C-alpha positions in Angstrom: 10.7 -1.9 19.3 7.1 -2.7 18.3 7.0 -6.3 17.0 3.2 -6.6 16.6 1.9 -6.9 13.1 -0.6 -4.8 11.2 -4.1 -5.6 12.2 -3.1 -6.4 15.8 -4.0 -4.2 18.8 -3.1 -1.4 19.3 -2.9 -1.1 15.5 0.3 0.9 15.4 1.3 -0.7 12.1 -2.2 -0.5 10.5 -5.8 -1.5 11.2 -5.8 -4.4 8.7 -3.4 -7.3 8.4 -2.7 -6.8 4.7 -3.6 -3.1 4.4 -3.2 -2.0 0.7 -2.1 -5.5 -0.5 -5.8 -6.5 -0.5 -7.4 -3.1 -1.2 -6.1 0.4 -2.0 -7.2 3.4 0.0 -10.3 5.3 -1.2 -9.3 8.0 -3.6 -11.6 10.8 -2.7 -11.2 14.2 -4.4 -12.8 17.1 -2.5 -14.8 19.2 -4.9 -17.7 21.6 -5.0 -18.3 25.1 -6.5 -21.0 27.3 -7.8 -24.4 25.6 -8.4 -25.4 22.0 -7.8 -25.5 21.4 -11.6 -21.8 22.5 -12.0 -20.6 20.5 -9.1 -22.5 17.4 -10.4 -20.6 17.7 -13.6 -17.3 17.8 -11.7 -18.2 14.7 -9.7 -19.2 12.7 -12.7 -15.9 13.8 -14.4 -13.9 12.6 -11.4 -15.7 9.3 -11.3 -15.0 8.8 -14.9 -11.3 9.4 -14.2 -11.1 6.7 -11.5 -11.9 8.5 -8.2 -13.4 5.9 -5.8 -15.3 8.2 -3.5 -17.0 11.6 -3.6 -16.2 14.5 -1.3 -18.5 17.5 -1.1 -17.3 21.1 -0.4 -20.1 23.4 0.6 -20.0 27.2 0.3 -19.9 29.3 3.4 -23.6 30.2 3.5 -24.4 26.5 3.5 -21.8 25.8 6.2 -23.5 28.4 8.3 -27.1 27.3 7.7 -28.0 30.3 5.6 -30.1 30.4 2.4 -28.6 32.1 -0.7 -31.0 35.1 -0.3 -29.9 35.8 3.3 -28.2 39.2 3.5 -25.3 37.6 5.2 -24.7 35.3 2.2 -24.1 38.1 -0.2 -20.9 37.7 -2.1 -20.2 34.2 -0.8 -22.8 32.1 -2.7 -21.0 29.2 -4.5 -17.5 30.7 -3.9 -15.6 28.1 -1.8 -18.0 25.3 -2.4 -21.4 24.3 -3.8 -24.6 26.2 -2.7 -27.2 23.8 -1.2 -30.4 25.2 0.3 -33.2 22.7 -0.7 -34.0 19.1 -1.4 -34.2 20.0 -5.1 -30.6 21.3 -4.9 -29.4 18.1 -3.3 -31.2 16.0 -6.0 -29.4 18.1 -8.7 -26.0 17.6 -6.9 -26.3 13.8 -7.2 -28.2 13.5 -10.4 -27.2 10.4 -12.4 -25.0 9.2 -9.5 -26.4 6.0 -7.9 -25.9 6.5 -4.2 -25.8 2.8 -3.4 -22.6 2.5 -5.6 -20.5 5.4 -4.2 -19.5 6.6 -0.7 -19.8 10.3 -0.1 -18.0 12.4 2.4 -19.5 15.8 3.2 -17.4 18.5 4.9 -20.2 20.0 7.0 -20.4 20.7 10.7 -22.9 23.0 12.3 -25.7 21.8 10.0 -24.3 18.3 9.4 -27.6 16.7 10.5 -29.4 18.7 8.0 -27.2 17.9 5.0 -27.2 14.2 5.9 -31.0 14.3 6.1 -31.1 15.8 2.6 -28.8 13.1 1.3 -30.9 10.4 2.9 -34.0 11.9 1.2 -32.2 11.9 -2.2 -31.4 8.2 -1.6 -35.1 7.5 -0.9 -36.1 9.3 -4.1 -33.6 7.1 -6.0 -35.2 4.0 -4.5 -32.1 3.3 -2.3 -32.7 2.2 1.3 -30.9 4.1 4.1 -29.2 0.8 5.0 -27.4 0.8 1.7 -25.9 4.3 1.7 -22.4 4.8 3.0 -20.2 7.8 3.6 -19.1 10.4 6.2 -20.3 13.7 7.6 -17.6 15.7 9.3 -20.0 16.8 12.1 -17.1 17.9 14.3 -18.2 21.1 15.9 -15.5 21.3 18.6 -12.7 22.0 16.1 -14.9 24.8 14.7 -14.7 26.6 18.0 -10.9 25.9 18.1 -9.7 26.6 14.6 -12.2 27.1 11.8 -15.1 29.3 12.9 -18.1 27.9 11.0 -20.2 27.3 14.1 -23.8 28.3 14.7 -25.1 27.1 18.0 -23.6 27.1 21.5 -21.6 23.9 22.4 -24.2 22.2 24.5 -26.9 22.4 21.7 -24.3 21.5 19.0 -23.4 18.4 20.9 -27.1 17.4 21.1 -27.3 17.5 17.3 -24.2 15.3 17.1 -25.5 12.7 19.6 -28.9 12.7 17.9 -27.2 11.9 14.6 -25.2 9.1 16.3 -28.4 7.6 17.7 -30.4 7.9 14.5 -27.7 6.5 12.2 -26.9 3.6 14.6 -30.5 2.5 14.1 -31.2 3.5 10.5 -28.1 4.3 8.5 -25.6 1.7 9.8 -23.0 2.1 7.1 -22.6 5.8 7.7 -19.6 7.3 9.5 -21.4 9.7 11.9 -18.5 12.0 12.5 -15.1 12.7 11.1 -13.1 14.0 14.1 -10.8 16.5 12.4 -7.2 17.3 13.2 -6.9 18.7 9.7 -8.1 22.2 10.5 -6.2 22.3 13.7 -3.0 21.6 11.8 -3.9 24.1 9.1 -4.4 26.7 11.8 -0.8 26.2 12.8 -0.5 23.4 15.3 2.4 21.0 15.5 2.0 17.3 14.7 1.8 16.4 18.4 -0.8 19.1 19.0 -2.8 17.8 16.1 -2.9 14.3 17.6 -3.7 15.5 21.1 -6.4 18.1 20.3 -8.1 15.7 17.9 -8.2 12.8 20.4 -9.3 15.2 23.2 -12.3 16.2 21.0 -13.0 12.5 20.3 -13.1 11.8 24.0 -15.6 14.6 24.4 -17.9 13.1 21.7 -17.7 9.6 23.2 -18.6 11.0 26.7 -21.5 12.9 25.3 -22.8 9.8 23.5 -22.4 7.7 26.7 -24.3 10.3 28.7 -27.0 10.0 26.1 -27.3 6.4 27.0 -25.6 4.9 23.9 -23.3 1.9 24.4 -19.7 2.6 23.3 -19.7 -0.4 21.0 -23.0 0.7 19.4 -21.5 3.9 17.9 -17.7 3.8 18.2 -17.2 1.5 15.2 -18.6 4.3 13.0 -16.3 7.1 14.4 -13.8 8.2 11.9 -10.9 10.7 11.9 -9.5 13.3 9.5 -5.8 14.4 9.5 -3.6 16.8 7.6 -0.4 15.6 6.0 2.4 18.1 5.8 5.9 18.0 4.3 8.0 16.1 6.9 7.5 12.6 5.5 8.8 10.6 8.5 7.2 12.8 11.1 3.8 12.6 9.4 4.2 8.8 9.0 5.0 8.5 12.7 2.1 10.9 13.6 -0.5 8.5 12.1 1.1 5.5 13.8 1.1 7.2 17.2 -2.5 8.5 16.8 -3.7 5.0 15.9 -2.0 3.4 19.0 -3.2 6.1 21.3 -6.9 5.9 20.2 -6.9 2.1 20.6 -5.7 2.4 24.2 -8.1 5.2 25.0 -11.1 3.4 23.6 -10.2 0.2 25.4 -8.9 1.5 28.8 -11.0 4.7 29.3 -14.2 3.7 27.7 -14.3 -0.1 28.0 -14.8 -0.7 24.3 -14.6 -4.4 23.3 -15.5 -4.5 19.7 -12.2 -4.4 17.7 -13.8 -1.9 15.3 -14.3 0.4 18.2 -10.6 0.4 18.8 -9.5 1.1 15.3 -8.7 4.7 14.4 -9.9 4.8 10.8 -8.9 8.1 9.1 -9.1 10.2 6.0 -6.1 12.3 5.0 -5.9 15.5 3.0 -2.6 16.9 1.9 -1.8 20.3 3.5 -3.5 23.2 2.0 -1.5 25.7 4.1 1.7 24.3 2.7 0.8 25.3 -0.9 2.4 28.5 -2.2 1.2 31.0 -4.7 4.8 31.5 -5.7 5.9 28.9 -8.3 2.6 27.0 -7.9 3.8 24.1 -10.0 6.2 23.2 -7.2 3.0 22.3 -5.2 2.7 19.2 -7.4 5.9 17.9 -5.8 4.8 18.9 -2.2 1.5 17.1 -2.7 3.1 13.9 -4.0 5.4 13.7 -1.0 2.6 14.4 1.4 0.4 11.7 -0.2 3.4 9.3 0.1 3.6 10.0 3.8 -0.2 9.5 4.3 0.1 6.1 2.6 3.2 5.1 4.5 1.2 6.0 7.7 -1.7 3.8 6.7 -4.6 6.1 5.7 -8.0 4.7 4.7 -8.8 7.4 2.2 -6.9 10.3 0.7 -7.5 13.7 -1.0 -4.6 15.2 -2.9 -4.7 19.0 -3.2 -4.5 20.5 -6.7 -1.4 22.6 -7.4 -3.4 25.8 -8.1 -5.3 25.8 -4.8 -3.2 28.7 -3.4 -4.7 30.8 -6.2 -8.3 29.5 -6.4 -10.5 26.4 -6.6 -9.1 23.6 -8.7 -9.8 23.5 -12.4 -10.8 20.3 -14.0 -7.3 19.8 -15.3 -5.5 20.4 -12.0 -8.1 18.1 -10.2 -7.3 15.3 -12.6 -3.6 15.7 -12.1 -4.1 15.5 -8.3 -6.0 12.3 -8.8 -3.4 10.9 -11.1 -0.8 11.6 -8.3 -2.7 9.1 -6.1 -3.1 6.6 -8.9 0.7 6.6 -9.6 1.3 6.1 -5.9 -1.1 3.2 -5.7 -0.2 1.3 -8.8 3.4 2.2 -9.7 5.4 3.1 -6.6 5.4 -0.3 -4.8 4.6 1.2 -1.4 1.4 -0.9 -1.3 3.3 -4.2 -1.2 4.0 -4.1 2.6 1.4 -3.2 5.2 3.8 -0.9 7.2 6.9 -0.2 5.0 8.7 1.9 7.6 7.8 -0.3 10.6 11.0 -1.4 12.3 12.9 1.7 11.3 14.7 2.8 14.5 14.1 6.4 13.7 10.4 6.0 12.8 9.7 3.9 15.9 11.5 6.4 18.1 9.6 9.3 16.5 6.3 7.5 17.0 7.1 7.1 20.7 8.2 10.7 21.0 5.0 12.1 19.4 2.9 9.8 21.6 4.6 11.1 24.7 4.2 14.8 23.6 0.5 14.3 22.7 -0.2 12.4 26.0 1.3 15.3 28.0 -1.1 17.7 26.2 -4.0 15.4 26.8 -3.1 15.3 30.5 -3.2 19.1 30.6 -6.6 19.1 28.9 -8.0 16.6 31.3 -6.8 18.7 34.2 -8.8 21.6 32.8 -12.0 19.4 32.7 -11.8 18.0 29.2 -11.9 19.4 25.7 -14.9 21.6 26.0 -13.6 23.3 29.2 -10.2 23.7 27.6 -11.7 25.3 24.5 -13.8 27.7 26.7 -10.7 28.5 28.8 -8.8 29.4 25.6 -6.0 26.9 26.3 -6.2 25.0 23.0 -6.6 28.1 20.9 -3.6 29.7 22.5 -1.4 26.6 22.1 -2.2 26.6 18.3 -1.6 30.4 18.0 1.8 30.1 19.7 2.9 27.2 17.5 1.8 29.1 14.4 3.8 32.1 15.5 6.9 30.0 16.1 6.5 28.5 12.7 6.2 31.8 11.0 9.3 33.2 12.9 11.3 30.2 11.7 10.4 31.0 8.1 11.2 34.7 8.4 14.6 33.8 10.0 15.2 31.2 7.3 15.6 28.5 9.9 12.9 26.7 7.9 13.1 26.9 4.1 10.0 27.2 1.9 11.0 26.8 -1.7 10.0 29.8 -3.8 9.0 31.8 -0.7 12.2 32.6 1.4 14.7 30.7 -0.8 15.0 29.8 -4.5 12.7 32.6 -5.5 11.9 33.2 -9.2 10.8 36.3 -11.1 8.8 34.2 -13.6 5.1 35.0 -13.8 2.7 32.5 -12.4 0.3 32.3 -15.3 -1.8 29.3 -14.6 -5.5 29.0 -15.4 -7.8 29.9 -12.5 -11.3 28.4 -11.8 -13.7 31.3 -12.2 -17.0 31.4 -10.3 -20.0 32.8 -12.2 -20.4 36.4 -10.9 -24.1 36.1 -11.4 -24.3 33.2 -9.0 -25.8 35.2 -6.1 -28.7 36.4 -8.2 -29.2 33.0 -9.8 -29.4 31.2 -6.5 -31.5 33.9 -4.9 -34.1 33.5 -7.6 -34.1 29.7 -7.4 -34.7 29.6 -3.6 -37.4 32.2 -3.8 -39.2 30.2 -6.6 -38.9 27.1 -4.5 -40.7 28.7 -1.6 -43.3 30.2 -3.9 -44.2 26.8 -5.4 -44.8 25.0 -2.1 -47.7 24.7 0.3 -46.6 27.0 3.0 -49.1 25.7 5.5 -47.5 22.2 5.3 -44.0 23.7 5.7 -45.1 25.8 8.7 -46.5 22.8 10.5 -43.3 20.8 9.9 -41.1 23.7 11.2 -43.3 24.1 14.3 -43.0 20.3 15.0 -39.3 20.7 14.8 -39.3 23.6 17.2 -41.5 21.7 19.6 -39.2 18.7 19.5 -36.1 20.9 20.0 -37.6 22.1 23.3 -37.9 18.4 24.4 -35.4 15.5 24.4 -36.8 14.0 21.3 -34.3 13.0 18.6 -34.4 15.8 16.0 -33.2 13.8 12.9 -36.7 12.5 11.8 -38.2 16.0 12.4 -35.5 17.6 10.2 -36.3 15.0 7.5 -40.0 15.8 7.7 -39.3 19.5 7.4 -37.3 19.0 4.2 -40.0 16.7 2.9 -42.4 19.6 3.5 -40.0 21.8 1.3 -38.5 23.8 4.1 -35.1 25.4 3.2 -31.8 24.9 5.0 -32.0 28.4 6.3 -35.5 27.9 7.7 -34.6 24.6 9.4 -31.4 26.1 11.0 -33.3 29.3 11.7 -35.9 27.5 13.9 -33.0 26.2 16.1 -31.3 29.6 16.0 -34.4 31.3 17.3 -34.6 28.7 20.1 -31.0 28.2 21.0 -29.3 31.4 20.0 -25.9 31.7 18.3 -22.5 31.1 19.8 -20.3 34.1 20.5 -16.8 33.4 22.0 -15.8 35.3 25.1 -12.1 35.5 24.1 
């Protein structure tokens, strides 16, 4: 049995000696829809209700580096997140929100560098130095090839954008978490808990290796690596999953990469309750699911947490359902008593055994991935994708056979209507955003923009760090689609072979 305390290597029991006894986790509610102005209103509402960190959801065109007037963006502008194409949009998104006083997480991957560059420019305009701003960009492209699909460029070029961001932030934005290595989407795609650990850590190893090949020292960038996990319904398995992942990463960072700085060894992670566990049937029951999942995340020692709103199986959260999701965290933090002990379940024979079992299963998968040549090779070979698909199929079979009960779906059904209010996105959003981005282009000096984009193209053909060139392009009023388009034209787009 593990007798080490929280805050001691390999951090099985938590990365800080006192955990929540000294400071609660960051309560970060994921939000974004429609226009920058609408999302700004939601952020300011959440801050007024006690959320302690912002988390930005971008629409699909933004995630794919497309402007709102791109033909491929039609019908998707502002639907599943906020539409951002220009520096002006980013200024509106954070209007009246002092960036030195909040931390901001942005779920963005293929164009992560670009959105962070826009955020940095907004900070500059607010008179806030880059050294003062803190937050996280997801910036995890490998899991996009595995589970989510919002990639743009081939793996090699995508990895360059990531390592360029590591390098730039190490020097200029030291409080920023330069990547959030995500198991969340792997789990949402159907993986098991052990697979979520293994595939996330395999991707983490790939990022570390890429940064080392770039010439960065592990203790220069590893302290700013962060992780992102899902939390599903099995409370004790999820708690053990977080404990196992923390221990595994500490040993990987120390033994495989030679990290010395204790912060390089600490697996710091954000948790989101499981979106795929929410049901359209009897949606109010999702309140209960989310509360139990949030409890598991806290028992497992998360550093920040998003609780899903109960109506998310039907649409984006309303203001009311988002507030209730936040209140779920606040009750957990201030009324439940689980914050009084750093690792409340540490010492439980079952939890300790389950932690060991998950670690063994995850290590076996990591060995298979290493034998294939690492995460990138395993992705290209289809190994990771196939493992997830098979796990998802087994899970669905178990539901259909009623070997696994889902309340309201295959047991305890109800004929009552599910009449809950739904967040409605303005149907005129496409036309509104198209007009705005066209007006933005019309008002600028195109010759200045062209020079900045040409400079970016030239740098992309060399080994120069692209982050400053991206910032210069946005200063010259280039749009997101234009900046990403320069790299599309040079590097092409990724098309999977399987």
